[in-house]
N, C-alpha and C positions, 0 to 999 in steps of 0.2 A: 504494500500500500504506500501511497505517497507520504513523505515525511516533511513537515514544515519546520524550518529552523529560523529563528529570529535573527535577522541580519543587522539589527540596530548596532551602530558603532563600528561596523566592519571597516568602513572607509576611514574612520578615525585611527583604528589600529594600523591599517596599511601604511599610513604616513607617519607612524610613531617611531620613536627611537628603538623601542623593543622590536618592532617589525624589521627595522633596518639591521639590527644585530642578528636576528634569526634568519632573515632572507635578504642579504645585501645585494644579491645579483638578480632578484626578481622584480617584475613590474608591480606597481601599486595594485592593479586589479587582480593579479595573481595572488598577492599577499592577502587581499581581502577574501578571495575565494577559499584560500586555505584556512583562514580564520573561521569562516562560516562552517566549513566541513568539520573542523576539529571541535566545534561546539557540540556537534552531535555525539562525538565520542566522549568528551569530558568537558561539559559546558563551564564548570566552575574554574578549571585550570585555564581556560581560554578567556573568559570574561574578566578575570582579575587584571588582565593586561590593558584594559580600557578604562578610561575615566568613567565611573558609573553614571554620571550625568549625561554622557553621550549615548548610553544604551536606551534612555527614554524611560522615565519612571512615572510619567503622568502628564496629561495634557497641559496642566498648569504649573509645571515644575519651575518655570522661570518667574513665577509670580511670588514665590516664597523666598525667605532669607537664604541666600546662596551658601553662606558659611555654615548655617545650621543644617542645610540640606546635605552638604559635603560631609560633615561630621556624622550625620545619621547614616548616610550611605556607607561610609567606611566602617562604621561600627557594625552594620548589618553584614558586610562582607567578611569581617573578622569572625563574627559569630558563625556564619555559614562554613567558613574554612575550618574552624576548630571543631565544629560539630561533625563534619564529614570526615576530617582527617586528610593528611597529605602523604602521598607515596614518596618517601625520601629519595628513592632512586630514579624517579622520573620527573619530579616536580621542577618547574623552572624557578628562577630566583623571584620572578614576579609573583608567583603563588606562595613561595616560602616566606616572603616578607610579611604575610598576614598571619602567620602562625604566632601564637602567644610567646612573647619573649624574644622574637626574632625581628630585627629591623632589616632595611634594604641591604646595608653593607654586610651584615652577617649572612643574609641569604645568598649573596654573591660569593662569599667565602665558602659556603657549603657546596655550591655548585662547582667552584674551582677545585675544592678538595676531592670531590667525586670524579671530576674529569682527570685529575692527576693520579688518583689512587684506585680507581675502579668503584664499583657499586658498594654500598654499605652492607655489611653482613650482620650488624647489630646496632641497636640504638646507642650502646655504650661508646661506639666509635665516634659519635658526635663530639665527645669531649676532646678528641684529637684535632678538631677543627679550630684554627686560630680565632680567638674572640669568643669562644663558647666556654664559659666557666660553669661552675656548679649551679649558680642561680638560673642562668639561661637554660641549662639542661633540664633543671627541675620544672621550669615553666613550659618548655616546648616538647619534651620527650613523649608525653602521652598523646600528642596530636600528630605525631609522625609515625608512619607505617612502613614496615619492611616486609615485603612478600618473599617467601623462600629463604629467609634468613636463618641464622644459627639458632635463634630462640623462637619457638612458635608463638609466643606471647607478643612478639614485636609487631605482629600484624593486627593486633587488637588495640582497643583504647585503654587497656589496663596500663597504669603507670608503672614504670620499672620498680618504684619503691614498694609496690604491692605484689611483685612477682613471688616473693617468699610466701605470701598468703595463698596464692594459687597452687604453689608447689605443695604446701601443707594440705590443701584440699585434695589434691591428687593422691598424696601419700595416705590420707585417711581412708580413701576408697580402695587403695591397693592397685592403682592404675598409673600408667605413665602420663606425663603432662600432655603429650600429643593425643592420647586416647580421650582424655577429659575434654579437650577442645573439640574433637571430632564427634563425640557422643554427648550432646547437651542434655540428654535425658538423665545422665548420671548426676547432674547438678542438683536434682531434687533430693538426692540422698545425702548431700553435704550438710553437716551440722556445724553451725557457727560457733558453738561452745568449744573453747580450746584454741580458737583462732584469735590472734592479736589484731582485731579489726572491729570497727564500729558497725552498727546495724546498717546505716545508710551506705557506707562504703562497701560492705558485704553485698548488699542488694545490687549496687552498681556493677560490681565485679561479675556477679552471677548473670545479670542481664546482658552484659557485654560478651561473656563467654558463650551465651546462647546464639549469638549472631556475629562471630568474629569476622571483621573485614567486610561486613555486608554493605552493599550500596543502599543508602537510606532513601533513595528516590523511589517514588511509586512506579508501578508498572506503566510503561509508556503507551499512551493511547493518542492517536493522531486525529484531528478534526477532519471532516470530509468537506473540502472546499469545492465550490462549483467551478468547472473548467472554463465557463464563459464569463466568469466574474474575476477580473484580474486588476482592474483599476477602479478608482472612485467613480469615474464616468460610466462604468458598467452597472452601477447600482441604481435601482429603481424603487421608488416609494412603494411599500407594501411587500417587497421581496422578502422571502423567508430564507435564512441562511443558517448554516452551522458554523460555530466559531469556538475559539478557545480564550478563556479569561486570562489576560496578561497582567492586570493590576486591579487592586480593589482599594478604593478610597472612601472617605466619609460621604462623598456626594454621588457615589455610584461605582460602576465597574467598567474597565476598558476591555474590549473584546477584539481579538484578531480574526477577521473574516476573510483574509487572503488577498487584501488589496493594498498592502504596504502601508496602511495607515489604520491604526486601531480606532474602532468606533466606541462611543460612550453610551452605556445604558445608565441613564440617570436613576438615582435612588427611587424616584417616583415611578419608574418604568420597570423595576425589578420584579414586582409582584402586585397582584390585585389586592393584597393585604398590606397593612401599614408596615413599613420597614424602618426601624430605627438605626440599625447598623448593617450596611451591605454585606459585611463579612459573615453575617448569620445566614445569608442566602446563597452566596457564591464564594468560591475560593480560587486562587491563582492556579491555572492549569486545568480547570474544569471545562468540559465540553458542554456548550449550551446552544439552544436554538434561539435565534433572534429575528425580529422583523425590522426592516429598514423604515425609519420614520422620515428621515431627511438626510441628504448627502450633498455637501457643498464642495465642489472641486477646487474653488478659488481659496477658501479658507482651510481646506483639508479637514473639515469637521464632519463627522458622521454620527447621527443620532439613531440609536437603536432601542428596541423594546423587547423585553421578555414577557411583560404583562399582557401584551396584545395577543400572545399565543396561548395564554392560560384560560381555562374555563372560568366563566364568571361565577362567583359564589352564589349559591341559591338564595333567593329572596326569603326573608323571614316569613313564617306562616302568619296569616292574619290573626290578630289577637282575639281570643274567644271572650265574648261578653260575659261578665260576671252577673250575679243576681243584683248587685248594687247598681251596675250599669243599666240593667233592664228597668229597675225601679226608677232610676233617675230619668231615663228616656220617657217612661210612662208619665212621670210628673210633669216633664216639659210639655208633653202633648196636652195634658189637662189644663196647663196654664194658658196655652194658645187658643183654647176653645172659647 
């Protein structure tokens, strides 16, 4: 089936210093095409190379305080990177710089060390990188992954300082560390008593061992765009399309309908019921059906509706007259006589 990849910011990347470092001999258009293709494989690794404001975070992003917007976007990127984790042997310095405790210069030193000495075999090797001391290692180690390394725990989010606890867990069950990781059903037999670890840390370790190295992204589902709708000019009022939610704000949701410009479903058009928070109705990545209300090619603004495609709520049943109502009506008739 066709796959849609958001191309926002690809042209910005193609002319950036990072792109020139990666592909010094390639044309701008080729660099941009490579960036778009790599987003399908690993979107986080690729998108961190672009100023987040160039990706497009909302139709009115230029109307808010730009400093606060930049700070908020960078904090969001750092949160995403550290939640997903980074492959220490494949990550670029542009991605590594967002790992907790790692700045741009340290990230470049990690890549230089890897290029000179080959792939990392363990997290402990990080301490051999110039500029990475005990404090930096403590902050960063749990977010860096090593696949096929010397220690099977290096591919998990378990911090090295807790490796001893996991080894105790395996020993208490009489199994090897590798077997404990491969058979998550064994974790239900582990007793926390006797382990030098708190309740919450123990729960975090168990949850991580149930899904070591798992990709946290949901199963990929692509929207079905119409072949004859490619530009804003192809849109007609009343047209029903399928799209994918790209952003949710307090005033509505932006939906990609395959015309290189997201349309806005205003909060008043999300549902035939009152909506206080759009996030309660839709979420980013959700596939939705929308109807075109208006499309202006000059301003590049598209108004969409989900409410128009929803069945109208049934009208309330007529109120049954009570005995008091009947007596009051009878009294009114007597007064008019």
